[in-house]
C-alpha positions in Angstrom: -14.8 41.6 10.2 -13.4 38.3 9.3 -12.9 35.5 11.9 -9.1 35.9 11.7 -9.0 39.7 11.9 -6.9 40.9 14.8 -7.5 44.1 16.7 -5.0 45.7 19.1 -6.3 46.5 22.6 -4.5 47.8 25.6 -4.9 46.7 29.2 -5.9 49.7 31.3 -4.6 50.6 34.7 -7.3 48.8 36.5 -7.0 45.7 34.3 -9.8 46.6 32.0 -9.9 45.9 28.3 -11.8 48.1 25.9 -13.1 46.2 22.8 -13.1 48.5 19.7 -16.6 49.2 18.2 -15.7 47.4 15.0 -15.1 44.2 17.0 -18.2 44.6 19.1 -20.3 45.1 16.0 -18.8 42.1 14.3 -19.6 39.9 17.3 -22.9 41.5 18.0 -21.8 42.5 21.5 -23.6 45.1 23.6 -22.9 46.8 26.9 -23.7 44.4 29.7 -23.3 41.2 27.6 -21.8 38.4 29.6 -18.4 37.1 28.4 -16.2 34.2 29.6 -12.5 34.7 29.8 -10.0 31.9 30.0 -6.3 31.4 29.7 -5.0 29.1 27.0 -1.4 28.6 27.9 0.9 31.2 29.4 0.4 33.9 26.7 -3.2 33.7 25.4 -6.5 35.0 26.6 -9.7 33.8 25.0 -12.9 35.8 25.4 -16.2 34.3 24.2 -19.9 35.0 24.7 -21.3 33.2 27.7 -23.9 31.6 25.5 -21.2 30.3 23.2 -19.1 28.9 26.0 -22.2 27.2 27.5 -23.1 25.7 24.1 -19.5 24.5 23.6 -19.4 22.8 27.0 -22.8 21.2 26.5 -21.7 19.8 23.2 -18.5 18.5 24.6 -20.1 16.7 27.5 -23.2 15.5 25.6 -21.0 12.8 24.1 -20.5 11.2 27.5 -24.1 11.5 28.6 -25.6 8.2 29.3 -22.3 6.3 29.0 -21.4 6.7 32.7 -23.1 8.0 35.8 -20.4 10.5 37.0 -22.1 11.1 40.3 -22.3 7.4 41.1 -18.7 6.9 40.0 -17.6 9.7 42.3 -19.5 8.3 45.3 -18.1 4.9 44.7 -14.5 6.3 44.6 -15.1 8.3 47.8 -16.5 5.2 49.6 -13.5 3.1 48.4 -11.1 5.8 49.7 -12.9 5.9 53.0 -12.7 2.1 53.4 -8.9 2.3 52.8 -8.5 5.2 55.3 -10.4 3.2 58.0 -8.0 0.2 57.7 
């Protein structure tokens, strides 16, 4: 199945989606595999393998690794806000 192939699915009464066997085979999905669902805009749902979502996020945030200590930045922001609140 090509990357751009579309497969019609219907939402069941309890909100369940059934992925056709052809799509499951094309994506090497098995019963029990973890998927991540997210909304993209008001009319789009994206499903991806948990491992793929994790890899995508790790790649996205790897670029900022080492450039800035996010925890230290958050703590500094909170301390600054606390000082303003005390005054």
